[in-house]
C-alpha beads as a LAMMPS data file, in Angstrom:
LAMMPS data file: protein, C-alpha beads

291 atoms
290 bonds

1 atom types
1 bond types

-500.0 500.0 xlo xhi
-500.0 500.0 ylo yhi
-500.0 500.0 zlo zhi

Masses

1 110.0

Atoms # bond

1 1 1 315.320 -461.025 321.898
2 1 1 314.979 -457.318 322.831
3 1 1 312.631 -458.323 325.605
4 1 1 315.249 -460.945 326.721
5 1 1 317.923 -458.334 326.976
6 1 1 315.614 -456.027 328.961
7 1 1 314.917 -458.827 331.525
8 1 1 318.584 -459.840 331.753
9 1 1 319.533 -456.093 332.328
10 1 1 316.905 -455.961 335.029
11 1 1 318.337 -459.072 336.629
12 1 1 321.761 -457.731 336.662
13 1 1 320.482 -454.448 338.137
14 1 1 318.622 -456.214 340.997
15 1 1 321.697 -458.312 341.655
16 1 1 323.905 -455.250 341.985
17 1 1 321.289 -453.679 344.101
18 1 1 321.124 -456.592 346.458
19 1 1 324.928 -456.712 346.673
20 1 1 324.992 -453.061 347.538
21 1 1 322.354 -453.489 350.112
22 1 1 324.175 -456.389 351.674
23 1 1 327.410 -454.430 351.694
24 1 1 326.042 -451.150 353.364
25 1 1 324.013 -453.445 355.966
26 1 1 327.261 -455.251 356.763
27 1 1 329.065 -451.884 357.077
28 1 1 326.347 -450.474 359.384
29 1 1 326.404 -453.500 361.636
30 1 1 330.145 -453.287 362.099
31 1 1 330.079 -449.600 362.584
32 1 1 327.308 -449.596 365.223
33 1 1 328.875 -452.506 367.086
34 1 1 332.294 -450.874 367.009
35 1 1 331.049 -447.635 368.625
36 1 1 328.866 -449.572 371.113
37 1 1 331.914 -451.470 372.318
38 1 1 334.126 -448.461 372.387
39 1 1 331.756 -445.904 374.195
40 1 1 329.436 -447.939 376.252
41 1 1 331.974 -450.794 377.183
42 1 1 335.266 -448.779 377.090
43 1 1 336.762 -451.219 374.763
44 1 1 339.618 -449.361 373.351
45 1 1 341.025 -452.456 371.678
46 1 1 338.379 -451.869 369.045
47 1 1 340.607 -449.218 367.666
48 1 1 342.510 -451.518 365.349
49 1 1 343.192 -451.898 361.557
50 1 1 340.351 -454.559 361.129
51 1 1 337.775 -451.693 361.839
52 1 1 339.563 -448.423 361.026
53 1 1 341.301 -447.394 357.943
54 1 1 344.975 -446.622 358.909
55 1 1 344.361 -442.819 357.855
56 1 1 340.937 -442.624 359.740
57 1 1 340.300 -438.830 359.863
58 1 1 338.005 -436.874 362.409
59 1 1 336.938 -433.652 360.543
60 1 1 337.591 -431.108 363.202
61 1 1 338.182 -427.391 363.699
62 1 1 340.769 -425.925 363.696
63 1 1 342.777 -429.246 362.832
64 1 1 341.655 -432.713 361.822
65 1 1 342.536 -435.730 363.885
66 1 1 344.220 -438.203 361.774
67 1 1 345.407 -441.950 362.431
68 1 1 344.085 -444.684 364.640
69 1 1 346.177 -443.884 367.595
70 1 1 345.222 -440.273 367.441
71 1 1 341.627 -440.999 367.075
72 1 1 341.868 -443.498 369.999
73 1 1 343.350 -440.935 372.144
74 1 1 340.755 -438.436 371.170
75 1 1 337.856 -440.610 372.292
76 1 1 339.693 -441.771 375.390
77 1 1 338.902 -438.354 376.869
78 1 1 335.250 -439.235 376.830
79 1 1 335.920 -442.477 378.732
80 1 1 338.153 -440.848 381.375
81 1 1 336.052 -437.698 381.499
82 1 1 332.709 -439.255 382.061
83 1 1 331.079 -441.976 384.102
84 1 1 327.568 -443.446 383.910
85 1 1 327.885 -443.190 380.016
86 1 1 324.993 -444.107 377.914
87 1 1 325.635 -443.924 374.128
88 1 1 322.660 -444.819 372.020
89 1 1 322.318 -444.819 368.232
90 1 1 318.820 -443.434 367.739
91 1 1 318.833 -443.936 363.891
92 1 1 321.387 -444.992 361.275
93 1 1 321.181 -445.526 357.561
94 1 1 323.559 -445.530 354.648
95 1 1 324.111 -445.654 350.825
96 1 1 327.238 -446.608 349.032
97 1 1 330.230 -445.838 351.310
98 1 1 328.265 -443.265 353.341
99 1 1 326.697 -443.712 356.643
100 1 1 324.590 -441.122 358.706
101 1 1 324.136 -441.804 362.445
102 1 1 321.766 -439.826 364.820
103 1 1 323.089 -440.419 368.345
104 1 1 322.506 -439.363 371.930
105 1 1 325.247 -439.247 374.689
106 1 1 324.553 -439.133 378.373
107 1 1 327.165 -439.136 381.074
108 1 1 328.293 -437.469 384.416
109 1 1 331.549 -435.333 384.047
110 1 1 333.551 -436.771 386.909
111 1 1 337.033 -436.722 385.151
112 1 1 339.482 -434.686 383.221
113 1 1 338.031 -433.950 379.865
114 1 1 340.319 -432.426 377.354
115 1 1 341.997 -430.731 380.238
116 1 1 338.678 -429.571 381.876
117 1 1 338.596 -430.543 385.496
118 1 1 335.491 -432.428 386.673
119 1 1 332.394 -430.441 387.345
120 1 1 330.138 -433.333 388.384
121 1 1 327.625 -431.952 385.953
122 1 1 325.464 -434.290 383.856
123 1 1 325.152 -434.055 380.216
124 1 1 322.558 -435.241 377.658
125 1 1 323.320 -434.259 374.178
126 1 1 322.019 -435.305 370.709
127 1 1 324.145 -435.182 367.561
128 1 1 324.628 -436.491 363.990
129 1 1 327.778 -438.151 362.525
130 1 1 328.617 -438.183 358.782
131 1 1 330.581 -441.401 358.082
132 1 1 332.654 -442.518 355.152
133 1 1 333.597 -446.166 354.730
134 1 1 336.487 -447.534 352.775
135 1 1 336.750 -451.227 352.016
136 1 1 334.565 -452.119 354.970
137 1 1 336.437 -449.840 357.275
138 1 1 335.654 -446.634 359.076
139 1 1 337.740 -444.009 357.030
140 1 1 336.205 -440.635 358.049
141 1 1 333.890 -439.138 360.439
142 1 1 332.395 -435.598 361.073
143 1 1 330.279 -434.814 364.087
144 1 1 327.540 -432.204 364.312
145 1 1 326.108 -431.144 367.656
146 1 1 325.101 -428.088 369.676
147 1 1 328.516 -427.288 371.198
148 1 1 327.051 -424.338 373.209
149 1 1 324.415 -426.667 374.682
150 1 1 327.217 -429.118 375.562
151 1 1 329.356 -426.459 377.134
152 1 1 326.430 -425.094 379.048
153 1 1 325.565 -428.394 380.430
154 1 1 329.205 -428.848 381.538
155 1 1 328.801 -425.540 383.289
156 1 1 331.527 -423.811 381.136
157 1 1 329.165 -421.285 379.578
158 1 1 325.986 -419.715 380.907
159 1 1 322.617 -421.244 379.837
160 1 1 321.099 -418.813 377.359
161 1 1 317.673 -419.347 379.179
162 1 1 318.984 -417.979 382.404
163 1 1 317.824 -414.558 381.849
164 1 1 314.319 -415.648 380.859
165 1 1 314.122 -417.749 384.038
166 1 1 314.886 -414.707 386.151
167 1 1 312.827 -412.389 384.263
168 1 1 309.796 -414.589 384.720
169 1 1 310.533 -414.974 388.466
170 1 1 310.422 -411.150 388.780
171 1 1 307.213 -410.939 386.708
172 1 1 305.580 -413.548 388.893
173 1 1 306.725 -411.558 392.083
174 1 1 305.121 -408.390 390.634
175 1 1 301.922 -410.243 390.112
176 1 1 302.008 -411.560 393.743
177 1 1 302.320 -415.123 392.551
178 1 1 304.626 -416.427 395.324
179 1 1 304.097 -419.942 394.459
180 1 1 305.361 -419.530 390.946
181 1 1 308.510 -417.636 392.392
182 1 1 309.169 -420.535 394.816
183 1 1 308.761 -423.154 391.927
184 1 1 311.847 -421.774 390.306
185 1 1 313.921 -422.312 393.430
186 1 1 316.032 -425.441 393.816
187 1 1 315.012 -427.845 396.583
188 1 1 318.197 -426.945 398.370
189 1 1 318.697 -423.258 397.317
190 1 1 320.979 -421.353 399.527
191 1 1 319.458 -417.737 400.010
192 1 1 321.273 -414.940 401.800
193 1 1 319.993 -411.573 402.577
194 1 1 322.363 -408.525 402.700
195 1 1 324.355 -408.250 406.005
196 1 1 322.747 -405.450 407.973
197 1 1 319.308 -406.169 406.791
198 1 1 317.016 -407.238 409.635
199 1 1 316.075 -410.327 407.355
200 1 1 319.761 -411.418 407.388
201 1 1 319.062 -412.983 410.885
202 1 1 318.157 -416.423 409.218
203 1 1 321.086 -416.416 406.713
204 1 1 321.544 -418.776 405.055
205 1 1 317.920 -419.776 404.272
206 1 1 318.005 -423.262 402.839
207 1 1 315.192 -424.506 400.826
208 1 1 312.014 -422.699 399.357
209 1 1 310.095 -423.114 402.526
210 1 1 312.592 -421.397 404.522
211 1 1 312.646 -418.540 402.128
212 1 1 308.917 -418.287 402.169
213 1 1 308.644 -418.146 405.801
214 1 1 311.800 -416.174 406.731
215 1 1 311.818 -413.636 403.822
216 1 1 308.657 -413.362 401.771
217 1 1 306.049 -413.612 404.559
218 1 1 307.893 -411.118 406.660
219 1 1 308.289 -408.595 403.692
220 1 1 304.670 -409.023 402.748
221 1 1 303.478 -408.672 406.239
222 1 1 305.662 -405.629 406.962
223 1 1 304.671 -403.441 403.976
224 1 1 301.545 -401.754 402.825
225 1 1 303.029 -402.347 399.417
226 1 1 306.549 -403.556 398.250
227 1 1 307.585 -403.642 394.712
228 1 1 310.745 -403.819 392.530
229 1 1 311.369 -401.145 390.002
230 1 1 313.816 -400.330 387.202
231 1 1 314.978 -403.952 386.981
232 1 1 317.971 -404.482 384.679
233 1 1 319.407 -407.979 384.122
234 1 1 322.980 -408.723 383.249
235 1 1 324.163 -412.080 382.217
236 1 1 327.285 -413.304 383.891
237 1 1 329.526 -416.216 383.480
238 1 1 329.152 -419.598 385.385
239 1 1 325.331 -419.603 384.960
240 1 1 324.938 -416.463 387.104
241 1 1 322.754 -413.394 386.585
242 1 1 323.153 -409.999 388.207
243 1 1 319.878 -407.955 388.576
244 1 1 319.925 -404.265 389.433
245 1 1 316.853 -402.508 390.714
246 1 1 315.311 -400.241 393.357
247 1 1 313.105 -401.337 396.186
248 1 1 309.863 -399.135 396.483
249 1 1 307.546 -399.654 399.301
250 1 1 305.547 -398.289 402.380
251 1 1 305.997 -399.719 405.866
252 1 1 302.759 -400.535 407.755
253 1 1 303.971 -399.728 411.319
254 1 1 304.980 -396.079 410.763
255 1 1 304.024 -395.265 407.110
256 1 1 307.681 -394.699 406.193
257 1 1 308.513 -394.727 402.527
258 1 1 311.347 -396.743 400.994
259 1 1 313.190 -395.992 397.724
260 1 1 316.394 -397.986 397.988
261 1 1 319.007 -399.222 395.532
262 1 1 319.455 -402.872 395.453
263 1 1 321.097 -405.828 393.513
264 1 1 320.399 -409.370 393.362
265 1 1 323.064 -411.943 392.451
266 1 1 321.394 -415.340 391.197
267 1 1 323.056 -418.594 390.562
268 1 1 321.258 -421.243 388.427
269 1 1 321.568 -424.803 387.284
270 1 1 319.220 -426.630 384.864
271 1 1 316.630 -423.864 384.942
272 1 1 316.560 -423.699 388.756
273 1 1 317.885 -421.016 391.232
274 1 1 320.637 -422.726 393.475
275 1 1 321.816 -419.594 395.160
276 1 1 320.704 -416.047 395.850
277 1 1 322.641 -413.020 397.279
278 1 1 320.973 -409.750 398.122
279 1 1 322.942 -406.393 398.194
280 1 1 320.800 -403.410 399.341
281 1 1 321.066 -399.891 401.058
282 1 1 320.512 -401.418 404.475
283 1 1 321.028 -397.932 406.145
284 1 1 317.900 -396.610 404.329
285 1 1 315.881 -399.731 405.228
286 1 1 316.822 -399.628 408.898
287 1 1 316.168 -395.822 409.083
288 1 1 312.785 -396.272 407.660
289 1 1 312.131 -399.016 410.102
290 1 1 313.144 -397.050 413.199
291 1 1 311.290 -393.684 412.323

Bonds

1 1 1 2
2 1 2 3
3 1 3 4
4 1 4 5
5 1 5 6
6 1 6 7
7 1 7 8
8 1 8 9
9 1 9 10
10 1 10 11
11 1 11 12
12 1 12 13
13 1 13 14
14 1 14 15
15 1 15 16
16 1 16 17
17 1 17 18
18 1 18 19
19 1 19 20
20 1 20 21
21 1 21 22
22 1 22 23
23 1 23 24
24 1 24 25
25 1 25 26
26 1 26 27
27 1 27 28
28 1 28 29
29 1 29 30
30 1 30 31
31 1 31 32
32 1 32 33
33 1 33 34
34 1 34 35
35 1 35 36
36 1 36 37
37 1 37 38
38 1 38 39
39 1 39 40
40 1 40 41
41 1 41 42
42 1 42 43
43 1 43 44
44 1 44 45
45 1 45 46
46 1 46 47
47 1 47 48
48 1 48 49
49 1 49 50
50 1 50 51
51 1 51 52
52 1 52 53
53 1 53 54
54 1 54 55
55 1 55 56
56 1 56 57
57 1 57 58
58 1 58 59
59 1 59 60
60 1 60 61
61 1 61 62
62 1 62 63
63 1 63 64
64 1 64 65
65 1 65 66
66 1 66 67
67 1 67 68
68 1 68 69
69 1 69 70
70 1 70 71
71 1 71 72
72 1 72 73
73 1 73 74
74 1 74 75
75 1 75 76
76 1 76 77
77 1 77 78
78 1 78 79
79 1 79 80
80 1 80 81
81 1 81 82
82 1 82 83
83 1 83 84
84 1 84 85
85 1 85 86
86 1 86 87
87 1 87 88
88 1 88 89
89 1 89 90
90 1 90 91
91 1 91 92
92 1 92 93
93 1 93 94
94 1 94 95
95 1 95 96
96 1 96 97
97 1 97 98
98 1 98 99
99 1 99 100
100 1 100 101
101 1 101 102
102 1 102 103
103 1 103 104
104 1 104 105
105 1 105 106
106 1 106 107
107 1 107 108
108 1 108 109
109 1 109 110
110 1 110 111
111 1 111 112
112 1 112 113
113 1 113 114
114 1 114 115
115 1 115 116
116 1 116 117
117 1 117 118
118 1 118 119
119 1 119 120
120 1 120 121
121 1 121 122
122 1 122 123
123 1 123 124
124 1 124 125
125 1 125 126
126 1 126 127
127 1 127 128
128 1 128 129
129 1 129 130
130 1 130 131
131 1 131 132
132 1 132 133
133 1 133 134
134 1 134 135
135 1 135 136
136 1 136 137
137 1 137 138
138 1 138 139
139 1 139 140
140 1 140 141
141 1 141 142
142 1 142 143
143 1 143 144
144 1 144 145
145 1 145 146
146 1 146 147
147 1 147 148
148 1 148 149
149 1 149 150
150 1 150 151
151 1 151 152
152 1 152 153
153 1 153 154
154 1 154 155
155 1 155 156
156 1 156 157
157 1 157 158
158 1 158 159
159 1 159 160
160 1 160 161
161 1 161 162
162 1 162 163
163 1 163 164
164 1 164 165
165 1 165 166
166 1 166 167
167 1 167 168
168 1 168 169
169 1 169 170
170 1 170 171
171 1 171 172
172 1 172 173
173 1 173 174
174 1 174 175
175 1 175 176
176 1 176 177
177 1 177 178
178 1 178 179
179 1 179 180
180 1 180 181
181 1 181 182
182 1 182 183
183 1 183 184
184 1 184 185
185 1 185 186
186 1 186 187
187 1 187 188
188 1 188 189
189 1 189 190
190 1 190 191
191 1 191 192
192 1 192 193
193 1 193 194
194 1 194 195
195 1 195 196
196 1 196 197
197 1 197 198
198 1 198 199
199 1 199 200
200 1 200 201
201 1 201 202
202 1 202 203
203 1 203 204
204 1 204 205
205 1 205 206
206 1 206 207
207 1 207 208
208 1 208 209
209 1 209 210
210 1 210 211
211 1 211 212
212 1 212 213
213 1 213 214
214 1 214 215
215 1 215 216
216 1 216 217
217 1 217 218
218 1 218 219
219 1 219 220
220 1 220 221
221 1 221 222
222 1 222 223
223 1 223 224
224 1 224 225
225 1 225 226
226 1 226 227
227 1 227 228
228 1 228 229
229 1 229 230
230 1 230 231
231 1 231 232
232 1 232 233
233 1 233 234
234 1 234 235
235 1 235 236
236 1 236 237
237 1 237 238
238 1 238 239
239 1 239 240
240 1 240 241
241 1 241 242
242 1 242 243
243 1 243 244
244 1 244 245
245 1 245 246
246 1 246 247
247 1 247 248
248 1 248 249
249 1 249 250
250 1 250 251
251 1 251 252
252 1 252 253
253 1 253 254
254 1 254 255
255 1 255 256
256 1 256 257
257 1 257 258
258 1 258 259
259 1 259 260
260 1 260 261
261 1 261 262
262 1 262 263
263 1 263 264
264 1 264 265
265 1 265 266
266 1 266 267
267 1 267 268
268 1 268 269
269 1 269 270
270 1 270 271
271 1 271 272
272 1 272 273
273 1 273 274
274 1 274 275
275 1 275 276
276 1 276 277
277 1 277 278
278 1 278 279
279 1 279 280
280 1 280 281
281 1 281 282
282 1 282 283
283 1 283 284
284 1 284 285
285 1 285 286
286 1 286 287
287 1 287 288
288 1 288 289
289 1 289 290
290 1 290 291
């Protein structure tokens, strides 16, 4: 009899487990289909009481977004703010009324996004969402993502790697590794030498090859040695870096020495230099050249 009760209890447990699995699998299928339709297909009609609890809540800071219409308005910012949208659920699993989603969002910022004018920048960001279901409907969501990386991709804050990119550039220049320096320049980099500098005759230099021939080869050819000293990097907004330094060198043609104050203003995007502006004591450079 005791053995029979044990087998009956096991059967009941398996039955409940099977029902629970069926329920969460059904919830996951509905959930993933809903967000695929909304984000990838722009189907805002999926914001309805068949799929969302009437008090659906997005856990946000400083204030939650509550209610189907409010949540619909919130996500409409993504649909109007981005084109070429690709929303991918990389992994999803659940238990009981809880679902965890690992996702990726790609798009091009071509429209107004929560009041942010279009930048034309592409974004590619991963995130995780914790979900609570209620009676087969989406009742609560909380997103976790690297907001600084997202803002950086939009161009609203500077990429924290910019300083490293520029420091490596100067380190390679000091070693005489010109190909490595050129490798950091965007294919359409816009390079300007300081007005009054004889090298400004080619402003603006467009592309790495123009910079090589119009600037680097002329600098190297004109000097017995030329180096940058006392370099200090200053992170700026809008993915820009200011570098202050001194030029130290010796001209071949007359042996004149150079010890001039200079500054470089770099603009970067996705780890590449897109623009450069030089500032330097051009009087000292010209006086040295004309001795």
